[in-house]
N, C-alpha and C positions, 0 to 999 in steps of 0.2 A: 737909646738912652738919652737922646738929645731932648726929649720931652720932660725929663726929670727936673725938679727945681734946682738941682745942683748944676745942671748944664747952663743955667742962666747966670750963675755966679761968675764974676770975673776970673781972670787967669789964676790967681793964687789958689782958687778953689779947685782948679784942674789938678793941681798936685794932690790936694786932699782927695779929690775924686779918684785919682790913680792909686792913691794910698788905700782908699776904701776898697777899690776893686782888687788891689793886690791882697788886702786883708781878707776879703771874701774868698779869693782864690786860695790863699794859704789856709784859711779856715776849712774850705772844702777839701783841700788836700790833707789837712790834719784829720778831718773826719774819715777820709778814705784810709789814711794811715792807721787811725784808731781801729777802724773796722778790720783792716788787714792784720793788725797786731792781735786783735781778739780772735780772728780766724786762726792765726798762727799759734796762739795760746791753746786753742781747742785742738788743733792738730798735734801740738806738743803733748797735751794731756792724753790724746788718743795714742800717740806713739809711746808714751811712758806706760800707759795701761797695756799696750801690746807687748812692750818689753817685759813688764811684770808677768803678764800671761805667758810669754815665751819662757821666762825663767821658771815659772811654776810648772809649765808643761815639760820643760827639760828635766826638772827635778823628779816629776812623776814618771817620766820616761826612764830615767836612771833607776828609780826605785822599782818600777815594773820589770826592767831588764834584770835587775838583781833577783827579783822574785822568780822570774822565768828561769834564770840559771839555777836557782835553788830547786825549783820544781823539776827541771830536767835531771838534776842530780838525784832527786828523790825517785823519779821515774826509773832512772838507770838502776838505782838500788833495788827498787821493787821488782824490776824485771829480772835482776840477778837472783833475788829471793824466789821469784816464781820458778825460774829455771832450776834452782836448787831444790825447791819443793817438788817439782816434776820428777827430778832425779830420785829424790827420797821416796816419792810415791811409787815410782817404777821399781826401785829396790825393795820397797815394802811388798809390792805385789809378787815379785819374784820370790822373796823370802817366805811369804805366806803360802805360795804354791809349793815351794820346797818343803815347808813344814807340814802341809797337808799330806803331801806324798809320803813323807817320813812317818807321819802319824798313821796313815793308812797301812804302810808297811809294818809298823810296830803292832797295829791292831791285828794284822794278819798273823804276825809272829805270836802274839798273845793267844789268839784263837787256836793256833797250831799247838802251842805249848799246853793250853788248857785241855785240848783233845788228848795230847800225850799223857797229861796228868790223869785224866779220867780213865784212859786205857790202862795206865800203870796201876791206878787204884782198883780198877776192875780185875786186873791180873793179880794184884796183891790180895784182893778178896778171894779170888779163886784159889790162890796159894794157901791163904789162911784156912779156907774151907777144906782144902785137900789135907792140910796139916792137921786140922781138927779131926777130920775123918780118920786120918792115919793114927792119931793119938788114941782116938776112940777104939780103933781096931786093935792097936797094941794093948790098950788097957783090957779090952775084952778078951784078948788072947792070953793075957797074963793072968787072968782070973781063973 
């Protein structure tokens, strides 16, 4: 820096030269500080965005946890209903089988009673025929 025009100026300019150098150094440091401040602002913005995202994700997580709990409760209710339905279905099948057996038994009784009635009617017809013949005989004998 000795070749600069300022280096040829007498001593009082040395102070000016030192002041200019100091100003340039301070300006350079100020520029670095401004760049650092801008970088820190960006990092702060990123950190705030991350915090907002974290809060949003936390809220969503809580909401989904509540929803999962509700779904678990619904699943438990549905499983209980399915078990109840299975029991009802089993009881239905047992009752149906019992009713079929009872109906078949009753059908057998009805068939048996129908045969008895037919036999009684046939016997009755035979008795009526015999009585008619007896009456005819009695009438013929009375004449």
